[in-house]
C-alpha positions as CSV (number, residue, x, y, z in Angstrom):
1,M,-16.3,11.4,0.2
2,Q,-14.3,8.2,0.1
3,R,-12.8,9.2,-3.3
4,L,-11.7,12.5,-1.9
5,I,-10.1,10.8,1.1
6,F,-8.3,8.3,-1.2
7,L,-7.0,11.1,-3.4
8,A,-5.8,13.0,-0.4
9,L,-4.1,9.9,1.0
10,A,-2.6,9.1,-2.3
11,W,-1.3,12.6,-3.0
12,C,0.2,13.0,0.5
13,A,1.9,9.6,0.6
14,T,3.1,9.9,-3.0
15,A,4.6,13.3,-2.4
16,A,6.3,12.1,0.8
17,S,7.5,8.8,-0.7
18,F,8.9,10.2,-3.8
19,A,10.9,12.8,-1.9
20,D,13.9,10.5,-1.6
21,T,13.3,7.9,-4.3
22,R,12.0,9.6,-7.4
23,S,13.7,10.6,-10.6
24,S,12.7,13.8,-12.3
25,D,10.6,12.0,-14.9
26,Q,8.4,10.5,-12.2
27,I,7.0,13.9,-11.2
28,V,3.7,14.4,-13.1
29,T,1.7,17.6,-13.0
30,D,-1.7,17.9,-14.5
31,E,-3.3,20.8,-16.3
32,G,-4.7,22.1,-12.9
33,G,-1.2,22.7,-11.7
34,G,0.2,19.9,-9.6
35,G,-1.7,16.6,-8.9
36,L,-0.1,13.2,-9.0
37,R,-1.7,10.5,-11.1
38,A,-3.1,7.3,-9.6
39,A,-0.6,5.3,-11.6
40,E,2.2,6.8,-9.6
41,V,0.6,5.5,-6.4
42,S,1.1,2.0,-7.7
43,E,4.8,2.8,-8.1
44,L,5.3,3.3,-4.4
45,P,7.6,0.7,-2.9
46,Q,5.6,-2.0,-1.1
47,A,6.9,-3.3,2.2
48,D,6.9,-7.0,2.8
49,R,7.3,-7.0,6.6
50,V,6.7,-4.7,9.6
51,V,9.0,-4.7,12.7
52,V,8.1,-2.8,15.8
53,R,10.8,-2.2,18.5
54,K,8.9,-1.2,21.6
55,A,11.9,0.0,23.6
56,E,13.0,2.3,20.7
57,R,9.4,3.5,20.1
58,R,10.0,2.8,16.4
59,L,8.1,1.0,13.6
60,Y,10.1,-0.2,10.6
61,L,8.7,-1.0,7.2
62,L,11.0,-3.5,5.5
63,K,11.4,-4.8,1.9
64,Q,13.7,-7.8,1.5
65,G,15.4,-7.0,4.8
66,A,16.1,-3.3,3.9
67,V,14.4,-0.5,5.8
68,L,12.0,1.4,3.6
69,R,10.7,3.7,6.3
70,S,11.0,4.2,10.0
71,F,8.4,5.9,12.1
72,R,8.2,7.1,15.7
73,I,5.3,5.3,17.6
74,A,3.3,5.5,20.8
75,L,2.4,2.4,22.6
76,G,0.0,1.3,25.4
77,L,-0.1,3.2,28.7
78,M,1.9,0.3,30.3
79,P,4.5,-0.4,27.6
80,E,6.8,-2.8,29.5
81,G,6.1,-6.5,28.9
82,S,3.8,-8.2,26.5
83,K,0.0,-8.0,26.6
84,E,-1.5,-10.7,28.7
85,R,-5.1,-9.9,29.1
86,S,-7.9,-7.4,28.3
87,G,-7.4,-4.1,30.1
88,D,-3.7,-4.4,30.9
89,Y,-2.8,-1.4,28.6
90,R,0.1,-3.3,27.2
91,T,1.1,-3.7,23.5
92,P,1.6,-7.3,22.6
93,E,4.9,-8.9,21.7
94,G,5.2,-11.6,19.1
95,S,4.6,-12.5,15.5
96,Y,1.3,-11.4,14.0
97,R,-0.3,-10.3,10.7
98,L,-2.0,-7.1,9.5
99,T,-5.5,-8.3,8.9
100,R,-8.2,-5.7,8.3
101,R,-8.3,-2.0,7.3
102,N,-10.8,0.4,8.8
103,T,-11.4,3.8,7.4
104,H,-14.3,4.4,9.8
105,S,-12.3,4.0,13.0
106,D,-12.4,6.3,16.0
107,Y,-8.8,7.0,15.0
108,F,-7.3,8.4,11.8
109,L,-7.2,5.1,9.8
110,A,-6.6,1.8,11.5
111,I,-5.2,-1.6,10.5
112,Q,-5.9,-4.5,12.8
113,V,-3.1,-6.7,14.1
114,S,-4.0,-10.4,14.5
115,Y,-3.6,-10.4,18.3
116,P,-4.2,-12.8,20.0
117,N,-2.3,-15.5,18.2
118,A,-2.4,-19.2,19.3
119,E,0.4,-18.7,21.9
120,D,-1.4,-15.7,23.4
121,L,-4.7,-17.6,23.6
122,Q,-3.0,-20.6,25.2
123,R,-1.3,-18.5,27.8
124,A,-4.6,-16.6,28.6
125,R,-6.6,-19.8,28.8
126,H,-4.1,-21.3,31.2
127,R,-4.5,-18.3,33.5
128,R,-8.3,-18.1,32.9
129,W,-7.9,-14.6,31.5
130,D,-9.6,-12.8,28.6
131,P,-6.7,-12.2,26.2
132,G,-8.3,-9.0,24.9
133,G,-8.2,-8.0,21.2
134,S,-8.7,-5.1,18.8
135,I,-5.1,-4.3,18.7
136,M,-4.5,-1.8,15.8
137,V,-1.9,0.3,14.1
138,H,-3.6,3.7,13.9
139,G,-3.3,7.4,13.8
140,L,-4.4,10.0,16.3
141,P,-8.0,10.0,17.7
142,N,-10.5,11.7,15.4
143,N,-11.7,13.6,18.5
144,L,-8.6,14.7,20.4
145,R,-9.1,14.7,24.2
146,H,-5.7,16.3,24.8
147,A,-3.5,18.9,23.2
148,P,-1.5,17.5,20.2
149,D,1.7,17.6,22.1
150,Y,0.3,15.0,24.5
151,Y,0.1,12.4,21.7
152,A,3.5,13.3,20.3
153,N,5.4,12.9,23.6
154,R,4.1,9.9,25.5
155,D,2.5,6.4,25.3
156,W,-1.2,6.9,25.3
157,T,-3.0,3.9,23.7
158,D,-4.9,1.1,25.3
159,G,-2.4,-1.3,23.8
160,C,-2.3,-0.3,20.1
161,I,0.5,1.1,18.1
162,A,-0.1,4.7,17.2
163,L,1.5,6.8,14.4
164,A,1.3,10.5,13.5
165,N,-1.5,10.9,10.9
166,A,1.0,11.7,8.1
167,D,3.0,8.6,9.0
168,M,-0.2,6.6,9.1
169,I,-1.0,7.6,5.5
170,E,2.4,6.2,4.4
171,F,2.0,3.1,6.5
172,W,-1.5,2.5,4.9
173,L,-0.2,2.9,1.4
174,L,3.0,0.9,1.7
175,T,1.5,-2.2,3.5
176,H,-0.9,-4.9,2.4
177,D,-3.3,-7.2,4.2
178,N,-1.8,-10.4,5.7
179,M,1.6,-8.7,6.0
180,P,3.7,-10.1,8.8
181,I,4.3,-7.7,11.8
182,D,6.8,-8.7,14.4
183,I,6.5,-6.8,17.7
184,M,9.7,-6.9,19.8
185,P,10.4,-5.8,23.4
């Protein structure tokens, strides 16, 4: 099953990624009529930084300062301001890292953000609050509770950064663990 998921992810992301960056000799078809080889997945451009601009509802994948991809995002239910404590439904603001990938999430793929950082912990301790955690970049819920339009047109997470599932596939393949992610107001 995981091999099938990987192949689907690789094929979808490769097809989408090559749409604007490939040359005709990079397209490879197999005898079955159209698959892309695993070697081509390794040819995908790898980002070196993620920037989230909350006010724009955009996530940018950067490589050496140039934008590789830009995605529309949904944020926490209370998007204004930075996350301060557990249960405030805010998306954090600050400098973090992508730390752990989860294919068995309640959402379509998930990559953990290293919230809380030292500054977040210090602020929460000073106020005697629980800073919260489990902030992720993820796709849609595996079990939708609302119509798909609901997720496309509003902020709906508990504080995470949500992408459309197709965008999450690209994000998954173009990023790596320990990559910096800067979340801006």
